[in-house]
N, C-alpha and C positions, 0 to 999 in steps of 0.2 A: 584136490580132486582133479583127475585128468580131463582135458578139454573135451576129448571124444567120448568120455563115459557117458552112459545113458542116464537120464535124470531119474532121481529116486521119487517115488510116490510118498506123499505125506498127508496127514490129517492136521489141519489147524485147529487147536482148541482155544476158544476165547471164553473167558468168564469175568463177570463183575459181581460185586457183592450184593447188589439189591436191584430190583426192578426199577426203582427210581433213578439209580445211577445210569442204568442201561437206557432209560427213556429220556431222561432230562439232559444227560451228559453225552459225551462223544466217546467214552471209554471203549465200548465194543468196537466201534467203527475204527478207532485209532489203533487197537491191537490187531484188527484184520489188516490194515494197511502195513503195520510194521511187519507182520508175518509174511505178507505177500512180497515185500521188498527183501526180506531175508531169504525167502525161497528163491527169488530171482538171482541174487548174487551167489547162491550156493548150489545152483543146478538142481533145484528141487521143484517138483511138480505138485501142487496142492490139489488134491482130488476131491476133498470135502472140507467144509468149514463147519464146526460145531460150537455153537454159542450157548451160554448159560448165564441166566441172571438170578442168581442165588447165592447165599453165603456157603463158604467151603470150610466153615468152623464146626459144623454138626457132624454127628457120627456117620451119617449116610452121605458120602462124598458125591457131589454132582459130576465129577470127573470119571467116576466109576462107569458111567454111561460110555464114554470114549473108550475106556478098556474094553467093555463089552462089545462095542462095534468092531474094535480090532481083532477080537477073538472070532468073531463071525466072518471077518474078511482078511485073515492073517496073510494069505498070499497076495494080497493086492496092496499092502501097506508096508513101507519100510521105516517110517519116522512118524513121530507125534511131535508137532511143534507148539511150544507154549511161549508166551512172553517172558515169564519168570516163574520161579518156584511158588511164589505166593499166590499166582494165578492158577496153579494146579491144585494147591491145598494150603489152608492155614490151620490144619489140624496138628501140625508138629511133625517130627521125624518119623513117628510110627505111621501115620497115614501116608506120608510121602513115600517111605520105603516100601509100605504094602502096595501102593499103586504101581511104582517102578518095577518091582519084583514081578508082577503079573505080566509085564511086557517082555521080560527075559526069555521065557520059553516060546514065545512067539516070533523071537528074532527080529523084534521092532525096537528101535532105539528112541529114547525121550531126548529132545533137544530144546534148549531155551535160547532166546534171541541174544541174551547178555553173555552167553558163553560160560555160565557157571557149571552147567552139566557137560560132562565129556563121556564120549563112547570109548575113549582109550582104555584098553585092558593091559595090565602088566603081569607077566609070569615071573615069579621070583626064582624059579628053577630052570628057566629057559636056556641059560648058559650050560646046563647039564643035559639038556635034551629031554627033560621030563616036565609033566604038567599034572597037577592034582587041583581038585576043587578048591582046596584051601590056599593053594599057591597062586591062584590068579585073583586079582582084585582090581578095582577101579581107583586110581589116585585121586580122584575128585569126589569120591563118595562122602568122605568126612566133611568136605566143605558144603556138599549139597545138604547133608543132615544139619549141619550148623545153620544154613540158610533157611531150612525148613523150620527149625526152631526158633530162629529170629522172626520169621513170618507169623508164627504162633505168638510169640512174645509181643509183637507189634499189635497183633489183633487185640490181645488182652489190654494193653495200654490204651489203645484207641477207645475201646469199649468202657474201660474204666473212666477215662476222662469224659466221654460223651454221656454215658448213662449216669455216672455220678453227678455230673453237672445238671443233668435233666431233673434227677431225684432232688438235689438241693434247691433248685429254683421252683420245683413244684411245691415243696414244703414251705417256700416263702410267698406262695400264692400266684405263681405264673402258670402257664400252660405249656405242656411239652408233647402232647399227643394230637391225633387228628380232631379237627373240631367236630363236636357233636351237631346233631341237626338243630338249626335254629342260631347257630353261630358261625363265624368265620375268623380265621387267624389274622391278627394284625401285629406287626412289629412296632414297638413303642419305646421311646427313651424313658428310662426309669432310673431311680437311684442305684439300681444294680446293673446298669448298662443297658443296651438295647435288648429287650426281652419280648417274647411272644406272649400275647394275652388274647383272650376271646373277645370278639365284638359281635354285637347283634346283627345277624343277617337280615337284609331289608325285607325279604319275602318269608323266609322261614321263621324269622323271630315273631313276626305278626301271627303266624299260624300257632306257635307254641304259647304265646301270650293269650290267644283266644281260647286254647285248650284249657289253660289253668283257670281263666275267668269263668268259663262255662261249668267246670267241674266244681268251683268254689260256690257257685250259685246253688248247686244241689237240685236243680229242677229237671235235669236231663239225665238219662242213663248213659253209660259209657259208649254204648252203641249209637245212641242219638247224636251225642257229641262227635263221634267219628263221622257220621253223616254230615253234620254241619260243616266240619272241617273239609270234608271232600268237596262239599258244594263250593267251598271258597277256594279250591284248587289244590289242596294238599296232595302231595305225592312224595314218597320216600326219595331219598337221593339215588341217583343212578350211578353205577360203577361199572367200568369196562372190565370185561373178562379177556384174558390173554391166554394165548396157547401155551401149554406146558412145555412143549418143545421149543417154542420161540416166543418169549415174553414180549418181544416188540410187536407181535401180530396180535391185533385185536379180533377175537372171534365171536363177541356177543357182549350183552350188558345185563346186568341185574339191578333190581330196585324199580323205581317208578310205580310203586304199589300204593293203593289207597290206605287211608287210616281205618283201623279196626278198633273194636273195644279193648282187645288184648294189648294192642299198641299204645292206646290211651293210657292204660294202667301202668305200662312200662315206662313211658315218658314222664308221667306226673310224679313218679317216685325217685326221680334223678335230681339230686340236690344241686347239681351244677347249674340248673336253671334259676336257682335263687342266689348264685354266686358263691356257693359253698362246695369245695372239693373234698370227696370222701374216698378217692382211689387208693390203691395199694401203697403207692409211693408217698403218701402223707404220713405214713408210719402208724396207721390206725387212729389217727386223730384228724377230725374234720378241720379244714383250713379255710379261712375266709379269703377269697380270691381277690387279686388286685384289680379286678375289673367288675363291672355291674353284671348282675344276672339279667335274664329276660323278664323275670318277675320279682316282686319283693318277698321277703321271708314271710310276711303276714299272709300274702296270697298263696304262697307255697303251702303254708300249714293248713289254711282253709281248704285247699284243693285236695290235700291228702287225708283230711278228716280224722286226724289223730293216729293214723297208722304209721306216718313218718312225720316227726316234729323237729324243727330247727329252733334252738334256743340260744339267743346271743347274750352273753354275759357282758354287761358294760364295762366290768374291770378287766376283762380279757377278750376283747372283741376279735382278735385274730384267730381264736380257737373256739368256735361255736360248739354246742352239743347237739347231737343228732341222735334220735331214738324215738320210741313210741310215747304218745302222750300220757300222762298220769291216768291211773284207772278211773278215778272219779270224773275227770274231765271228759273222757271217752264215753262214760256212761250218760253224762249230761247231754251229750250230743246225739246219742243213739236212741232211737225210737222205733219200736216194733208197731207197724202200721195196723193196729186193732182198735177200731173206733169204739168197741165195747169196753175196752180197759186202756184208755189213752194215757194214763199215768204210769203204767207199768215201765220200769227201767228209767223212770224220771224221778221217782221218789224212792228212798232206801229204807230198809228196816232200822228201827231205833236201837236194836240190840246188837246186830253184826254189821250194820251199814252196807249189806248187800242189796241190790236192787230188787224191789218188790215185783212179784209176778201177779197176774190176774187170771182167774178162771171161775167157772160156776160149777159147784158141786150139786148133785142130785140127791134130794131127800127120798124118804121112804114112800111118800105119796106121788113122787114124780116130779115135784116142783124143784126148779133150779134156783140155787142161792148164789149169786155172784159175789165175789169178794176179792180184795187184794190180799196177798199172803207172802210169807217168807218161810220156806221149808228146806229140809235136807241140810241144815247148818247147826245141828245140835240144839235147836229150840223150836218152838211153834209160835208164829205170829199170824193173826188173821183179823182183818177188819172188813165188815160187809160193805159193799160197794155204795149203797145209799148213804151210810154213815160217812165213809171216806170222802164222797163227793161233797157232803155237806161241810166237812172240815175244810176242804179246798176252797169252796165258795165262801165260807166265812172269812178265810184267810185273805182271799182276793178283795173282799169287801173293805178289809182294814188297810189296804195298801194303796197308795197313790204315788205318782212321781212327784219328786220335790218341786214346789213351785219355783224355786230359784234355778232349776236346771232345765226348764222347759224351753227358754230361748236358746240354751246350749244345744238342746237336742233339735231344735228347729233348724239351727245352723248346720248341725251335722247332716240333717236330712237334705238341706240345699247342697251340701258338698257331695253327698252321694249322688244326688240327681245330676249335678254338673259333670261328674265322672262318668255317669251313664250316657249323658248327651255327648261327651267326648268320644266315648266308645262307639256310640252310634255313628257319628261322623266318620270315625276311622273304618267301621265296617262298610259305610257307604262308599267311601273312597276306595277301599280294598275291593269291593264288588265291581266298581267301575273299571278299576285297573285289570281285574280278572276278565271282565267281559272284552276289554280291548285285546288282551292276550289270546282269548278264544277266537276273536274275530281274525286276529293276524294268522293264527294256525289254520282257519278255514281258507283264508286267502292263498296261503302257501300251498295247501292241499290241491285247491283249484288250479293253481299254476302248475303244479306237477302233473295233474291229470291231463292238461292240454299237451304234454310232451310224451305221455305214455300210450303206448297202442295195445299193450297186454290187457286182455279182458280179465284175467285173474287179478292183476295188480290194481286195476280200475274198481274191481269189485270190493277188495279190502279197503281201498281208499274211501270208497262211498260209505262203507260201514263207519269208518273213523269220522267221516264228514257228518254223518247222522249223530253220532255220539257227541261231537262238539256242539251241533246245533241244539241237542236236548239239553246239554249243559248250560247254554245260553238261555234257554226257555226256563229251566229251573231257577236259574240265577235271577232272571226278570220277575218271575212269580214271587220269589222270597223278597226281593227288593221292594216290589210293589206292595206286599203284605206289610212290610216294616214301615214304609213311607205312608201308607194309607191312614185315613182318619183325621180328625181335627187335631191341631196342635195342642199341646198339654197346657191347661190353665193352672199353672203353678200356684198363684195366690189362693185360688179356691181349694186346691189340694192341701196347702199348708194350713188353711183355716180348719179343714176336717181333722188333719193330724193334731193340730194344737188342742182342739176339743176333746179328742179321745185321749190325749195325754192327760188332760185335766179331769177326765171322767173315765178312769181306767177300768172301773167295774163293768160298765156297759160293754166295753170292748171284749173283756175276758169272759164274762159270764154268758153273755148273749150271743156269742160267736156260734154259728151253727155247726162249724166243723170241730168235733171233739178233739182231734189230733192237733188243731191249731191251739186249742186251749192248753194243752200239755206243754206245747213249744213255747206259749207265752209265759207259762209258769216258770219254765226253766230259765228264761231270761232274768227273772227276778234274783237268781242266786248265782254266786261265783263258784260255788261247789254244790254237789248234789245234796239236797237236804233229806233228813230223815222225816218220818211221818210225825214223830213226836215234836220235832222242832216246828213244824208247820202248825201243828195243833196248839202248841204253847204260843206261837206267834200271833194267834187271833186274839190273845189276851194282852201280850206285851211284845211288840216288834223288836225290842231291844235284846230279847233273848235268842234272836236269830243271829249268830255270829257270822254266818256265811252269806247273808243276804247282801245284794248289791247296794252300795250307798245311794244310788240313784233314787230308791224308794224309801217311803217313811210312812208312819202311821197316819190314817186319814180321819177326818171329822165326818162320821157316817151320815149325820143330819144333812149335810150339804152335798152329798155325792149323787144321789139318784135323781136324774132329770128325765126319766122315761115317761113318755106320754103316749096316748093312743095312736097319734099320727106318726110317732117315731121321735127321733132325737132332733131338736131344732135349735142349734146354736144361735144366739141372737146376732152374733157378728156376721152371720152369712147373709142377712137381709141387706147389709150395706154393700155386699158385692154384687147383688142382683136386684136393684131398685125397680126394674120394670115388672117383678112379680110380687104378688102380695105375700107369700111365704116361700122360703127356700129350705126345703126339708131333706134331711138324710133318710133314705129308704129305711123303713122299720125293721128292727132286728127281731127275729121270732124268739119269744121267750122260751127258755127250756128246750129248744130244738136240739135233738140228738141225731 
């Protein structure tokens, strides 16, 4: 180039394969510096730099935007500078040739820093003074196309090694994706080298564990569970939104949303929280992860109520089974809240084993006759409700908890109580930490308000301040409600429990809540019983093959201890010597 020749105008095109490479690394900045140095040494003036943070292996090429810009400003541009051909495209020779051909009619040359692309043109008929379209060619074209194909082959090799390795290690139980809510990524030394696993997030993990525990209890709706988690400070993860034109520029953020009932149902069905991976890369087989979940498999199954169930085979623990619970098991847990027919869907038909329904048919004189029945299954089965209830009551009278298992159950009760006490302590600590976080946010807002003079900004900050103060008030109300009252007298409670274990009939028959009676009956069976099995079991409990081994046939003469003043276990007097009689409040007979 002649020293006095005027500089040519150029666009510098910069591209990296991903937003992470462009944000965490220095590749875009390095390409920009290389392009600027190249322009200085070749008398080129860069009038615009266009950067892209996305892959060039897809059908829609990001560098097409550069070509379109050249078409709009064809008279202002002489060159397009790229670092190398693989920065222009990784789609192979087809996409490369397509992009470069569009620049030909614009009289704009494509130049790379490494010198592979040449704008030299050779006319094979120049010595004869003629030139045809076919006689003129670029000597570097073949090299350029080979380089474009090499870039495409390199992409395939890179992705094959990377994705193939991620799939393999995912099938071995490691983690290769973004950490789901409740987890964070941790690099750990393993028998397979240093691999990525999930580790419970300090704050998010507590939220997810609380979600599963509340849902497993079954006392709150999904919306109420969401409200409780929001009170404890749950918010979805925030993610920065970046400009489509410049991915290094943050234009906003998304996330930070409160929990909802729909989100509860979405989270609770994800098996990864129990340490089981069921994603596509596992090849359709659930894989037991090499890291612990936020909750146990048992708690996961309880929270999902049979809709999703994880079963671990001791002979093959690395590949658990994931699916719906067996039909009978789901029926045993399902109960339609109708106090007039509490045993519907708790007892099955003796002929087809479908759950019995309950309804009252109207006679010719207008009187209603309630009954349990099974219809629409090719046969007819119907038992009047009084007869049905009498069979249930007779069966319950014949059953007691095995005496040699009472102490075992008492120990189990203490274990559950200790776990709940531990959970109460965790909730208290979590509430205290949450309160400190809210107070810190309030102090930060107040400090900002001292430096701001805009009335509009101050107005919005005051609204945020009021919301934070209200969250603290709600947190204090909830904490005071949980901490209020006298401490639990566990020895007295255990005495009550032991008495009712030894006198099961009083607990099951004289319970005022008919729905609770049906639930108690379901506890006696490992599988849903038929009406005929219960009826036969009143005479011989050994005929019940599905009854829980915890129960056995009772001596009816020694069971009933009901008195006018209520149930009075003698052992309670020793716990309260200052009173003449320590009685359990009377249970209403036959109350429905």
